[in-house]
C-alpha positions in Angstrom: 0.0 0.0 0.0 1.4 3.4 -1.0 1.8 6.0 1.7 0.5 9.5 0.9 2.3 12.4 2.3 0.5 15.8 2.9 2.1 18.8 1.2 3.3 21.6 3.5 2.3 24.3 1.0 -0.8 24.9 -1.0 -1.2 24.6 -4.8 -1.7 28.3 -5.3 1.5 29.0 -3.2 3.4 26.6 -5.4 2.3 28.4 -8.6 3.0 31.8 -7.2 6.4 30.9 -5.9 7.3 29.3 -9.3 6.3 32.5 -11.1 8.1 34.6 -8.5 11.3 32.9 -9.5 10.9 33.4 -13.2 8.3 36.3 -13.4 6.8 34.9 -16.7 6.7 31.4 -18.0 4.8 29.4 -20.6 1.8 27.3 -19.6 3.6 24.1 -20.6 6.6 24.8 -18.5 4.5 25.7 -15.5 2.3 22.6 -15.9 5.4 20.4 -16.1 6.8 21.6 -12.8 3.3 21.5 -11.3 2.6 17.9 -12.3 6.0 16.8 -10.9 5.0 18.2 -7.5 1.3 17.4 -7.5 0.9 14.0 -9.3 -2.7 13.6 -8.3 -3.9 16.8 -10.0 -4.5 16.9 -13.7 -4.6 19.5 -16.5 -8.3 20.4 -15.8 -7.5 21.1 -12.1 -4.4 23.2 -13.2 -6.5 25.3 -15.6 -9.1 25.9 -12.8 -6.4 27.0 -10.4 -5.0 29.4 -13.1 -8.5 30.8 -13.7 -9.0 31.4 -9.9 -5.6 33.1 -9.6 -6.4 35.3 -12.6 -9.8 36.3 -11.2 -8.0 37.2 -7.9 -5.6 39.4 -10.0 -2.5 37.5 -8.9 -1.5 36.4 -12.4 -2.1 37.4 -16.0 -2.4 35.1 -18.9 -1.9 36.1 -22.5 -2.1 34.1 -25.7 1.2 33.9 -27.6 0.2 31.8 -30.6 -2.3 29.1 -31.2 -2.6 26.8 -28.2 0.2 28.5 -26.3 -0.2 30.8 -23.3 2.2 33.0 -21.3 1.6 33.3 -17.6 3.1 36.1 -15.6 3.0 37.2 -12.0 1.1 40.4 -11.3 0.9 40.4 -7.5 2.7 38.1 -5.0 0.6 39.1 -2.0 
């Protein structure tokens, strides 16, 4: 039986800390690092988290070209 370990930081904090290090990053790069840390959450959950952070005005997403988005940190509070 596999042992599950609780994370000491929230998912939103992980995304914001990752963006704080690089300021702006592509969606694919962010999802890759996100999926390594949170293996039990999928792409649908990831998009929902990004949408919530964008509504809270913590991040900004912009379309670069077809199917590719750039995510940047607006506020780290």
